[in-house]
C-alpha positions in Angstrom: -28.0 -70.1 12.4 -30.5 -71.1 9.8 -29.8 -70.3 6.2 -32.3 -70.6 3.3 -30.5 -71.6 0.0 -32.2 -70.7 -3.2 -31.5 -72.0 -6.7 -33.8 -70.1 -9.0 -34.2 -70.9 -12.7 -36.3 -69.3 -15.4 -39.4 -71.4 -14.6 -38.3 -73.3 -11.4 -37.0 -72.7 -8.0 -35.2 -75.3 -5.7 -34.6 -74.5 -2.1 -33.2 -75.9 1.2 -33.4 -74.6 4.7 -30.2 -75.6 6.5 -29.4 -75.5 10.2 -25.8 -74.5 10.1 -25.2 -75.6 13.8 -25.7 -79.2 12.7 -25.7 -79.0 8.9 -29.1 -80.5 9.0 -31.4 -80.0 6.1 -34.6 -78.9 7.8 -36.7 -78.7 4.7 -36.2 -78.9 0.9 -38.5 -78.3 -1.9 -39.2 -77.4 -5.5 -41.4 -74.9 -7.3 -42.0 -75.9 -10.9 -43.7 -74.4 -13.9 -43.5 -70.9 -12.6 -45.4 -68.6 -14.9 -47.4 -71.6 -16.3 -49.6 -73.4 -13.9 -47.5 -74.0 -10.8 -46.5 -77.2 -9.0 -45.0 -77.3 -5.5 -43.4 -80.0 -3.4 -41.6 -80.0 0.0 -40.1 -82.5 2.4 -39.5 -81.5 6.0 -38.4 -84.4 8.2 -41.0 -87.2 7.5 -43.6 -84.7 6.3 -44.2 -84.4 2.6 -46.5 -82.1 0.7 -47.3 -81.8 -3.0 -49.8 -79.4 -4.5 -50.8 -77.4 -7.5 -50.5 -73.7 -6.7 -50.6 -70.6 -8.9 -47.2 -69.1 -9.3 -47.4 -66.4 -12.0 -43.9 -65.2 -11.0 -40.9 -65.8 -8.7 -42.6 -63.6 -6.1 -45.5 -66.0 -5.7 -43.0 -68.9 -5.6 -41.0 -67.4 -2.8 -44.3 -66.6 -1.0 -45.2 -70.3 -1.3 -41.8 -71.4 0.1 -42.2 -69.1 3.1 -45.8 -70.3 3.7 -44.6 -74.0 3.5 -41.6 -73.7 5.8 -43.6 -71.8 8.4 -46.7 -74.0 8.2 -47.7 -75.2 11.7 -48.3 -78.7 10.5 -45.9 -79.4 7.7 -43.3 -76.7 8.2 -40.1 -76.6 10.3 -39.9 -73.1 11.7 -42.3 -70.8 13.6 -41.7 -67.7 11.6 -39.3 -65.9 9.3 -37.3 -64.4 12.2 -35.5 -67.7 12.5 -33.9 -67.3 9.1 -30.6 -65.5 9.4 -29.7 -65.1 5.7 -30.5 -66.3 2.2 -27.8 -67.7 -0.1 -28.5 -67.7 -3.8 -26.8 -69.8 -6.5 -25.9 -67.4 -9.4 -24.6 -68.9 -12.6 -22.0 -66.4 -13.8 -19.7 -63.9 -12.0 -17.4 -63.5 -15.0 -14.3 -61.5 -14.0 -16.4 -59.1 -11.9 -17.1 -61.4 -9.0 -14.2 -63.7 -8.0 -15.9 -64.7 -4.8 -19.3 -64.8 -3.1 -20.7 -61.3 -2.2 -23.4 -59.7 -0.1 -26.2 -58.5 -2.3 -26.3 -54.7 -2.4 -27.6 -52.2 -5.0 -24.0 -52.1 -6.4 -23.5 -55.8 -6.6 -27.0 -56.3 -8.0 -26.2 -53.8 -10.7 -23.0 -55.7 -11.5 -24.9 -59.0 -11.8 -27.4 -57.3 -14.1 -24.5 -56.5 -16.5 -23.6 -60.1 -16.6 -26.9 -61.4 -17.9 -25.5 -61.7 -21.5 -23.0 -64.3 -20.2 -25.9 -66.6 -19.1 -29.1 -65.4 -20.8 -31.0 -68.6 -20.0 -30.2 -68.8 -16.3 -29.1 -65.4 -15.0 -32.6 -63.7 -15.3 -34.1 -66.4 -13.1 -31.2 -66.2 -10.6 -31.8 -62.4 -10.3 -35.6 -62.7 -10.1 -35.1 -65.1 -7.2 -32.9 -62.5 -5.4 -35.4 -59.7 -6.0 -38.3 -61.9 -4.8 -36.5 -62.7 -1.5 -35.5 -59.1 -0.9 -39.2 -58.1 -1.2 -40.5 -61.0 0.9 -37.8 -60.7 3.6 -36.8 -57.1 3.9 -33.7 -56.7 6.1 -32.6 -60.3 5.8 -29.1 -60.4 4.3 -29.0 -61.9 0.8 -25.7 -63.5 -0.5 -24.9 -64.3 -4.1 -22.7 -67.4 -4.7 -21.3 -67.8 -8.2 -20.9 -71.0 -10.1 -17.8 -69.6 -11.8 -15.9 -68.0 -8.8 -13.9 -71.0 -7.7 -12.2 -71.0 -11.1 -11.1 -67.4 -11.1 -7.7 -68.4 -9.6 -6.6 -69.8 -13.0 -3.6 -68.1 -14.7 -4.0 -66.6 -18.1 -2.1 -69.5 -19.7 -5.0 -71.7 -18.6 -8.0 -69.4 -19.2 -7.1 -67.5 -22.4 -8.0 -68.6 -25.9 -5.6 -68.0 -28.9 -8.0 -65.5 -30.6 -7.1 -62.0 -31.5 -6.6 -60.3 -28.1 -9.4 -57.7 -28.7 -12.0 -60.4 -28.2 -10.8 -60.8 -24.7 -10.4 -57.1 -24.1 -13.7 -56.0 -25.7 -16.0 -59.1 -25.3 -14.4 -61.0 -22.4 -14.1 -64.2 -24.3 -12.1 -66.6 -22.1 -12.5 -69.8 -20.2 -14.6 -69.3 -17.0 -15.4 -72.8 -15.9 -18.5 -74.0 -14.1 -19.6 -76.4 -11.3 -17.4 -74.2 -9.2 -19.5 -74.6 -6.0 -19.3 -78.4 -6.4 -15.6 -78.4 -7.0 -15.1 -76.1 -4.0 -17.1 -78.4 -1.7 -15.2 -81.5 -3.0 -11.9 -79.8 -2.4 -12.7 -79.0 1.2 -14.2 -82.3 2.0 -11.4 -84.3 0.3 -8.9 -82.3 2.3 -10.8 -83.2 5.5 -10.8 -86.9 4.6 -7.0 -86.7 4.0 -6.5 -84.9 7.3 -5.2 -81.8 5.6 -6.3 -78.2 5.3 -7.8 -77.3 2.0 -4.8 -75.0 1.3 -2.5 -78.0 1.4 -4.3 -80.4 -0.9 -3.6 -81.1 -4.6 -6.6 -82.7 -6.2 -8.3 -83.8 -9.4 -12.0 -83.3 -8.9 -14.2 -85.3 -11.3 -17.8 -84.0 -11.4 -19.5 -86.5 -13.7 -23.2 -86.2 -14.3 -25.5 -85.2 -17.1 -23.1 -82.2 -17.2 -19.5 -83.0 -16.5 -16.3 -81.2 -15.7 -12.9 -81.9 -14.2 -10.9 -79.5 -12.1 -7.2 -79.4 -11.2 -6.7 -78.0 -7.7 -3.3 -77.0 -6.4 -3.0 -75.9 -2.8 -6.7 -75.7 -2.6 -7.1 -73.4 -5.6 -8.3 -74.1 -9.1 -5.5 -74.0 -11.7 -7.4 -75.5 -14.6 -10.8 -76.9 -15.5 -12.5 -78.5 -18.5 -15.5 -76.3 -19.1 -14.8 -73.0 -20.8 -16.5 -69.8 -22.0 -19.7 -71.9 -21.6 -20.4 -75.3 -20.1 -20.2 -76.7 -23.7 -16.4 -77.1 -23.7 -14.6 -80.2 -22.3 -16.0 -83.7 -21.8 -18.7 -85.4 -23.7 -21.9 -85.0 -21.7 -25.6 -86.0 -21.7 -26.6 -83.7 -24.6 -23.4 -81.5 -25.0 -20.8 -82.3 -27.6 -17.8 -81.3 -25.5 -14.6 -80.5 -27.4 -14.6 -80.6 -31.2 -12.9 -78.8 -34.1 -14.8 -75.5 -34.7 -14.6 -76.1 -38.4 -16.8 -79.2 -38.1 -19.7 -77.0 -37.0 -19.1 -74.5 -39.7 -19.3 -77.4 -42.2 -22.6 -78.6 -40.7 -24.0 -75.1 -40.7 -23.2 -74.6 -44.3 -24.5 -78.0 -45.5 -27.8 -77.8 -43.5 -28.2 -74.0 -43.7 -28.3 -73.7 -39.9 -28.6 -70.4 -38.1 -26.2 -69.8 -35.1 -29.1 -70.4 -32.7 -29.8 -73.8 -34.4 -26.2 -74.7 -34.3 -26.1 -73.8 -30.6 -29.1 -76.0 -30.0 -27.4 -78.9 -31.9 -24.3 -78.7 -29.8 -25.9 -78.2 -26.5 -29.1 -80.2 -26.7 -28.8 -82.9 -29.4 -25.2 -84.1 -29.1 -23.2 -85.9 -26.5 -24.5 -89.3 -25.3 -27.9 -88.6 -26.9 -26.5 -87.7 -30.3 -23.9 -90.5 -30.4 -26.1 -93.3 -29.1 -29.4 -92.3 -30.5 -30.8 -93.8 -27.2 -30.7 -91.3 -24.3 -28.7 -88.7 -22.5 -28.9 -90.7 -19.3 -25.9 -93.0 -18.4 -28.3 -95.6 -16.9 -30.1 -95.9 -20.3 -26.7 -96.0 -22.0 -25.6 -98.9 -19.8 -28.8 -100.8 -20.5 -28.4 -100.3 -24.2 -24.8 -101.6 -24.0 -26.1 -104.7 -22.3 -28.4 -105.3 -25.3 -25.5 -105.0 -27.7 -25.9 -101.4 -28.8 -22.4 -100.5 -30.2 -23.2 -96.7 -30.5 -24.1 -96.6 -26.8 -20.8 -98.4 -26.0 -18.9 -95.9 -28.1 -20.4 -93.0 -26.2 -19.4 -94.6 -22.8 -16.0 -95.5 -24.1 -15.4 -91.9 -25.2 -16.3 -90.6 -21.8 -13.9 -93.0 -20.1 -11.1 -92.1 -22.6 -11.6 -88.4 -22.2 -11.7 -88.5 -18.4 -8.5 -90.6 -18.3 -6.8 -88.2 -20.7 -7.7 -85.2 -18.6 -6.5 -87.0 -15.4 -3.2 -87.6 -17.2 -2.8 -84.0 -18.3 -3.7 -82.6 -14.8 -1.2 -85.0 -13.2 1.4 -83.3 -15.4 0.2 -79.8 -14.5 0.0 -80.5 -10.7 3.0 -82.7 -10.3 2.1 -84.0 -6.8 -1.5 -85.2 -6.5 -2.9 -86.3 -3.2 -6.3 -87.6 -4.5 -8.7 -88.0 -7.3 -12.3 -87.6 -6.2 -15.4 -88.7 -8.1 -18.7 -86.9 -7.5 -22.2 -86.1 -9.1 -24.7 -88.7 -10.3 -22.4 -90.7 -12.7 -19.3 -90.3 -10.6 -21.1 -91.3 -7.3 -22.9 -94.3 -8.8 -20.7 -95.5 -11.7 -18.8 -98.4 -10.1 -17.7 -99.9 -13.4 -17.1 -96.5 -14.9 -14.7 -95.5 -12.1 -12.9 -98.8 -12.5 -12.5 -98.3 -16.2 -11.3 -94.7 -15.9 -8.4 -95.5 -13.5 -7.5 -98.9 -15.1 -4.0 -98.7 -16.6 -2.9 -95.8 -14.3 -1.2 -98.1 -11.8 2.2 -97.0 -13.0 1.3 -93.4 -11.9 0.6 -94.6 -8.4 -3.2 -94.9 -8.8 -4.4 -98.2 -7.5 -8.1 -99.0 -7.2 -9.4 -101.4 -4.6 -12.2 -103.4 -6.3 -14.1 -104.2 -3.0 -13.9 -100.6 -1.7 -15.1 -99.4 -5.1 -18.3 -101.4 -4.8 -20.2 -98.5 -3.4 -22.7 -95.9 -4.4 -24.0 -92.5 -3.1 -21.8 -92.5 0.0 -18.4 -91.1 1.0 -15.8 -93.8 0.5 -12.0 -94.3 0.1 -11.9 -96.6 -2.9 -8.1 -96.9 -3.5 -5.7 -99.6 -2.1 -3.7 -98.7 1.0 -0.6 -98.9 -1.2 -1.9 -96.3 -3.7 0.2 -93.2 -3.7 -2.8 -91.2 -5.1 -5.9 -91.7 -3.0 -9.2 -92.3 -4.7 -12.4 -91.1 -3.2 -16.2 -91.1 -3.9 -17.8 -88.1 -2.2 -21.4 -87.0 -2.9 -21.4 -83.3 -3.7 -23.3 -80.8 -1.6 -23.6 -77.5 -3.4 -26.4 -76.3 -1.2 -24.2 -76.7 2.0 -21.3 -75.0 0.3 -23.6 -72.0 -0.6 -24.8 -71.9 3.0 -21.2 -72.0 4.3 -20.2 -69.1 2.0 -23.3 -67.2 3.1 -22.6 -67.8 6.8 -19.0 -66.5 6.4 -20.2 -63.3 4.8 -23.0 -62.7 7.2 -20.7 -63.3 10.3 -18.3 -60.8 8.9 -20.9 -58.0 8.8 
């Protein structure tokens, strides 16, 4: 079975074609600057192509994807009949979609209603679905939601202490994000522990330019750090993470900011970038620290402190914890960061092996054999998780 995985944004579209019999990525590529001038790239085996191609809309982008993967010289399949289904990453399922679904007129209408929850991303997600439906009539389309893994949280974890009408009327609550990544990490960690996913208690640390931590009990999310939007939780590349709401009211009043400007401040000008004044990228932060930049060091130290604090709180929530897993760009590559995060947690049965921890971008057990809580590094694979969900739905038809 071959599944095409689509991640469509407002002006870009990433894709992978995966052979589910072997989990092999047959081709992957990127359509950029859709609606502007159009740039396309693809890798299929050892064959790479890059070109400028007009893509006024997502329809032309999908047409280019199809042309590239079926190309006799640079493609990987003979024709579209080899594609069994298409899996789409969709940002927000809210409370409407608690799991992945087959795209039908009814589910499409439900997703349309959720555009206000993700006005920057949802329109692109839906344009990608429509373009694939038109280009591949009869091929099943599946929507996989970034929020669905977190919909097993209890109200004590997802509710905010606001007047209840804001939940009833406006659906203001914690939803959580990075759900596809946390779901993949849960299943893969369970496999590495020799357990079923329904048996594992885990703290999943997705640390990248955007970061979130998830508490998993018996394979299901019971709490996560991101909230109504991805702004809540940890300090991130350009996002502030948690702060006293009154602080932003004060800034808005002093600088006469509109709500849109305040939103831009918190989401795009804060975090590592705002604190350090250097960059949103942890590699640049580390380089600045080496040169003696104290603000960059503060930003890094704040991330370490906050991750450690959430690990401690989730240990209290879960009781028994089988493993803590680090993933995403910073989590997979941050040797010193992982060391600093778990340092001082030995009394909780968390013991890092320094030699095992000296690894990047590969699956590894990094805890000592004596550690009661196992520590892992596992590169995330959201595309494979989307493909797996798609296969399950299609096989049940």
